[in-house]
C-alpha positions as CSV (number, residue, x, y, z in Angstrom):
1,M,11.6,54.4,-75.5
2,T,10.6,56.7,-78.3
3,G,6.9,57.1,-79.4
4,G,4.6,54.3,-78.3
5,H,2.1,56.4,-76.4
6,D,-0.6,53.7,-76.8
7,L,1.6,51.0,-75.2
8,R,0.2,49.6,-71.9
9,Y,3.2,47.5,-70.9
10,R,7.0,47.7,-70.8
11,S,8.6,44.4,-71.5
12,R,12.4,44.1,-72.1
13,L,11.6,43.4,-75.7
14,H,10.0,46.9,-76.1
15,D,13.4,48.4,-75.4
16,F,15.2,46.7,-78.3
17,S,16.2,49.7,-80.5
18,E,15.4,48.2,-83.9
19,L,11.7,47.8,-83.1
20,T,9.1,50.2,-84.5
21,D,6.2,51.4,-82.5
22,A,4.0,49.0,-84.6
23,D,6.3,46.2,-83.5
24,R,5.9,47.2,-79.9
25,L,2.1,47.3,-80.2
26,A,2.1,43.8,-81.7
27,I,4.1,42.6,-78.7
28,D,1.7,44.5,-76.4
29,A,-1.3,42.7,-77.9
30,L,0.2,39.3,-77.0
31,L,0.8,40.5,-73.4
32,D,-2.8,41.6,-73.1
33,Q,-4.3,38.2,-74.0
34,R,-3.8,36.2,-70.8
35,Q,-2.5,37.4,-67.4
36,R,-2.0,35.8,-64.0
37,V,-1.6,37.3,-60.5
38,I,0.8,35.6,-58.1
39,S,0.8,36.2,-54.4
40,P,3.9,37.5,-52.5
41,A,6.3,34.7,-51.4
42,A,4.4,32.1,-53.4
43,T,6.3,29.3,-55.2
44,W,5.1,29.7,-58.7
45,W,6.9,26.7,-60.3
46,R,8.5,23.9,-58.4
47,K,11.4,22.0,-59.7
48,A,10.4,19.4,-62.4
49,T,7.2,21.4,-63.3
50,C,6.0,21.0,-66.9
51,R,5.8,24.3,-68.7
52,D,3.9,25.2,-71.9
53,L,3.8,29.0,-71.9
54,V,6.2,32.0,-72.3
55,H,6.1,34.4,-69.4
56,V,6.6,38.2,-69.1
57,V,6.7,40.0,-65.8
58,L,4.4,43.0,-66.0
59,E,4.6,44.1,-62.4
60,G,6.4,42.8,-59.3
61,W,9.6,40.9,-58.5
62,G,10.4,37.2,-58.6
63,C,13.4,34.9,-58.7
64,R,14.6,31.6,-60.0
65,Y,16.2,29.4,-57.2
66,R,17.5,26.0,-56.2
67,Q,16.8,24.6,-52.8
68,L,18.5,21.7,-51.1
69,P,16.6,19.1,-49.0
70,D,17.9,20.7,-45.8
71,G,16.3,24.1,-46.8
72,R,19.4,26.0,-48.0
73,R,18.4,28.1,-51.0
74,Q,20.4,29.8,-53.7
75,I,18.7,32.5,-55.8
76,L,19.9,32.0,-59.4
77,S,18.5,35.2,-60.9
78,L,16.1,38.0,-60.3
79,L,13.0,38.4,-62.4
80,L,12.2,42.1,-62.6
81,P,9.3,44.1,-64.2
82,G,9.6,43.8,-67.9
83,D,11.6,40.5,-68.0
84,L,10.6,37.9,-70.6
85,F,11.9,34.5,-69.6
86,D,11.9,31.0,-70.9
87,P,10.9,32.0,-74.5
88,H,11.1,28.4,-75.7
89,P,9.3,26.2,-73.2
90,Q,8.7,23.5,-75.8
91,A,12.4,22.8,-75.8
92,V,12.3,21.0,-72.4
93,T,9.7,18.9,-70.7
94,R,10.4,19.8,-67.1
95,T,12.1,22.7,-65.2
96,D,15.4,22.1,-63.4
97,H,14.8,24.9,-60.9
98,A,11.9,26.6,-59.0
99,V,10.5,30.1,-59.6
100,G,9.1,32.1,-56.7
101,A,7.4,35.5,-56.2
102,I,9.2,38.0,-54.0
103,T,6.4,40.5,-54.2
104,A,2.9,40.3,-55.7
105,M,3.4,39.8,-59.4
106,T,1.3,40.2,-62.5
107,V,2.6,38.0,-65.3
108,A,1.6,37.7,-69.0
109,E,1.3,34.2,-70.2
110,V,1.9,33.9,-74.0
111,A,1.4,30.9,-76.2
112,P,4.8,29.9,-77.6
113,D,3.3,29.3,-81.1
114,A,1.9,32.9,-81.1
115,L,5.3,34.3,-80.2
116,A,7.0,32.1,-82.7
117,A,4.6,33.3,-85.4
118,L,5.2,36.9,-84.6
119,S,8.9,36.6,-84.7
120,R,8.8,34.5,-87.9
121,D,6.9,37.3,-89.6
122,N,9.0,40.1,-88.2
123,R,12.8,40.0,-88.3
124,A,13.3,42.8,-85.8
125,I,11.1,41.0,-83.2
126,A,13.2,37.8,-83.9
127,R,16.4,39.8,-83.2
128,A,14.8,41.3,-80.1
129,L,14.2,37.7,-78.8
130,W,17.8,36.8,-79.4
131,W,18.9,40.0,-77.7
132,N,16.7,39.1,-74.7
133,N,18.4,35.7,-74.5
134,H,21.9,37.2,-74.7
135,V,21.1,39.6,-71.8
136,A,19.8,36.7,-69.7
137,M,22.8,34.6,-70.4
138,G,25.2,37.4,-69.9
139,T,23.7,38.2,-66.5
140,Q,23.9,34.6,-65.4
141,R,27.6,34.5,-66.4
142,E,28.3,37.7,-64.4
143,W,26.6,36.2,-61.3
144,I,28.8,33.0,-61.6
145,A,31.9,35.2,-61.9
146,S,30.9,37.1,-58.8
147,L,30.6,34.0,-56.7
148,G,34.0,32.9,-57.8
149,L,35.9,36.2,-58.0
150,R,34.3,39.0,-56.1
151,S,34.5,39.8,-52.4
152,A,31.3,40.2,-50.3
153,R,31.3,44.0,-50.7
154,E,31.9,43.6,-54.4
155,R,29.1,41.1,-54.9
156,I,26.6,43.3,-53.2
157,A,27.7,46.4,-55.1
158,L,27.4,44.6,-58.4
159,L,23.9,43.4,-57.7
160,F,22.9,47.0,-56.6
161,C,24.3,48.4,-59.9
162,E,22.8,45.7,-62.1
163,V,19.3,46.1,-60.6
164,H,19.5,49.9,-61.0
165,Y,20.5,49.6,-64.7
166,R,17.8,47.0,-65.5
167,L,15.1,49.0,-63.8
168,R,16.2,52.3,-65.4
169,L,16.1,50.7,-68.8
170,S,12.4,49.9,-68.3
171,G,11.6,53.3,-66.9
172,R,11.3,52.2,-63.3
173,C,13.9,54.4,-61.6
174,R,13.2,57.7,-59.9
175,G,16.5,59.5,-60.3
176,P,19.0,57.7,-58.1
177,A,16.2,55.6,-56.4
178,C,14.5,52.4,-57.4
179,D,12.3,49.8,-55.8
180,F,14.3,47.1,-54.0
181,P,11.9,44.8,-52.1
182,L,14.5,42.1,-51.2
183,T,15.2,41.3,-47.6
184,Q,18.8,40.9,-46.4
185,A,18.1,37.2,-46.3
186,D,17.2,37.3,-50.0
187,L,20.3,39.3,-50.8
188,A,22.4,36.7,-48.9
189,E,20.8,33.9,-51.0
190,A,21.6,35.8,-54.2
191,T,25.2,36.6,-53.4
192,G,26.2,33.4,-51.6
193,L,26.7,35.1,-48.2
194,T,25.2,35.0,-44.8
195,P,22.6,37.6,-43.7
196,V,24.9,38.8,-41.0
197,H,27.7,39.4,-43.5
198,V,25.2,41.2,-45.9
199,N,24.1,43.4,-43.0
200,R,27.7,44.3,-42.2
201,M,28.5,45.2,-45.9
202,V,25.3,47.2,-46.3
203,Q,26.0,49.2,-43.2
204,E,29.5,50.0,-44.5
205,M,28.1,51.2,-47.8
206,R,25.7,53.5,-45.9
207,R,28.5,54.9,-43.7
208,D,30.6,55.5,-46.9
209,G,27.7,57.5,-48.4
210,L,27.2,55.1,-51.3
211,I,23.7,54.0,-50.7
212,D,20.5,54.2,-48.6
213,W,18.3,51.2,-48.5
214,E,15.1,51.5,-46.5
215,A,11.3,51.1,-46.9
216,R,11.9,48.7,-49.9
217,T,13.7,51.5,-51.8
218,L,17.4,51.6,-52.8
219,T,19.0,55.0,-53.4
220,I,22.4,55.0,-55.0
221,H,24.2,58.2,-54.2
222,D,27.4,57.6,-56.2
223,L,26.8,55.1,-59.0
224,D,30.2,55.5,-60.6
225,R,32.0,54.8,-57.3
226,L,29.7,51.9,-56.5
227,G,30.4,50.5,-60.0
228,A,34.2,50.9,-59.5
229,I,34.0,48.9,-56.2
230,A,32.2,46.1,-58.0
231,S,34.3,46.3,-61.2
232,F,30.9,46.7,-62.8
233,T,30.5,47.4,-66.5
234,P,27.1,47.1,-68.1
235,A,28.5,45.5,-71.2
236,Y,26.9,42.1,-70.2
237,L,23.5,43.8,-70.2
238,H,24.0,44.6,-74.0
239,L,22.6,48.1,-73.6
240,D,24.2,49.0,-77.0
241,R,21.2,47.3,-78.6
242,A,18.6,49.1,-76.4
243,V,16.8,52.4,-76.7
244,A,19.0,55.1,-75.0
245,V,18.7,55.1,-71.3
246,A,17.9,58.6,-69.8
């Protein structure tokens, strides 16, 4: 992101290329007004929760999920640092899924009327909100396609590539390495596999020199090769509308 030396936060909106530094500071001011800390592994929203605020993840990882009465759980999406989600809570009265914290999280809670006023007065911010929605929907569609089309190895490779790109956009990669605090059970729930199958695929990727994953850190040694395995293209992340990724 160019300029913006006085910015405190990095939301996905900040990375929309049409925004000026003044726009980013205006967004930053909203994020500074009200914040909440969520404990690791806590269920933040349960299904059928009433919502009245927009949320931006400032630090930490979370996930959306659905859980059946017998305890089986499917992770529907990952909430990473910088993600703005559910920007229009007034459109529905109750959630159709739960949201949980994977690590400790710090979340900004923004009044929807304040966000609506800011976007109404600034067309670039309005476009950034639409872009955010397209990224979220594109990511959801790619996960659905993975469950229907990709092999176990391909699903895991795709998720590794996607997380790396998303964290790199928000300045949270260290060269080929990035935080990856999921357990193998979490990864299984995100990819529709068993933990045993996930373990086998991850060990294969290690032996093939593609990745290392230890101490909550993922290192991708050959991003191009891993992307080829997954048939991954970042087009669904709509990076063409983002500030250039280093």
